[in-house]
N, C-alpha and C positions, 0 to 999 in steps of 0.2 A: 503494500498500499502507500503510494506514493504521493507528500503531502505539499502538493500544487498554492498554497495560499492557508492566513491561516483558518483553519476549520471547515478547510474545502480537501477533499480526499479522494482520489479517483474510485474510490469505492462506488459500485451500482446507485445505493440511496446516499450520495451526496451529488449525481447529476443537475434536481435542481437547485444544491447551491452552487454550482457550479455557474448553470445558466443565468444567475440574478446578480455574479459576480462580474462574469464576463460583460455584459450588460446585452446579451443576445441570446433570447429563445429560437431555436428551432419550429419549421412549419407542423412536425408531427409531433411534435412531445405532448401534444396536447395543450398548452399553456400558451399564453394571448405573446402575439409577439410583441416585441420589446425595439422593436429598429422597424423602421418604413419595408419592405414589401418590396419596394420598386428599388432605392436607391440605396439601401440601407446604415440612410441617414441615424442615429440616435431618436425616437422619441422625444426621448427628453429636452434633446437639442434643439425643438423645434419650436422655435416663437410666434411663429403665426398660428391664424384657426384653421384650428385642424380642424374639419369635415371627413372624416372616414382615421373608423379607428386599426387601418394597415397601412394608411398609405400617409405618410406628409404632408405637409400642408401645402409644400413647393412641386411633388409628384400627383395631387387629386384639387383639379383646381375648375367650379363654374358644374361638377360634378360630376370629371372624366377626369382619366388620367393623361397625364401629360405624353408621358412615351408611347400613348395611340399612336401609328402611323410612324411614327421615329425607329434606326435601326438601333442596335445597343451599341455601338460607334459613334450615332447622331446622338442617343443620348448620355454618351458620356462628356462627350463633349462640350451642354449644355451644362449638364451640373459642376464640368472639371472648370468652365466661365464663369461661374455661376461662385463661386467658392473664392478664384479667386479674384474677383467680380469686390465681394465683401472681404477682405482681405487675404483669405489663409494663405500662407506660405503655399508655393512651387510644388516643391514637391509633395508633401502631405495633401495638399489641393491631388494632382496624381495621380496617390496611392488609390486614395478611398473612393476614385472615378474608375479604378483599376480591380475596384472590389464589389463597384454595381455590377458583374457578369455574377455574384453568385449571387445576389440575391432570390429570391423565388419565385415574385414577375418572368425575372429575366430568360432561368432554368424552364422552370413552364410553356413559356412560347418558346426555346430553343428548344424542348419535346412532342411540342406542333410539331414540329415542320416535316 
């Protein structure tokens, strides 16, 4: 049994604690996601008015997803430009944009093709 952080172990019963500590909860574990399912932004960092439980205020506006009709690369570029426009460091913005490909929305969209 490896200790990952204080009071968090790799034992199966510790998985909820691990998810809570990392801030990401997967879609298949029956818990509510704490990250936007489209851009992976932590929902706790969303400063806008959210109208969806699954998506942040940047991704879900006016009753629809902003990613609809865009390719993954186009959406990543939009997010990168938005993060840079709000003053985020280039490398951090690039890294977060890279992670978008692992979001549940994009994984499901890839599986449909």
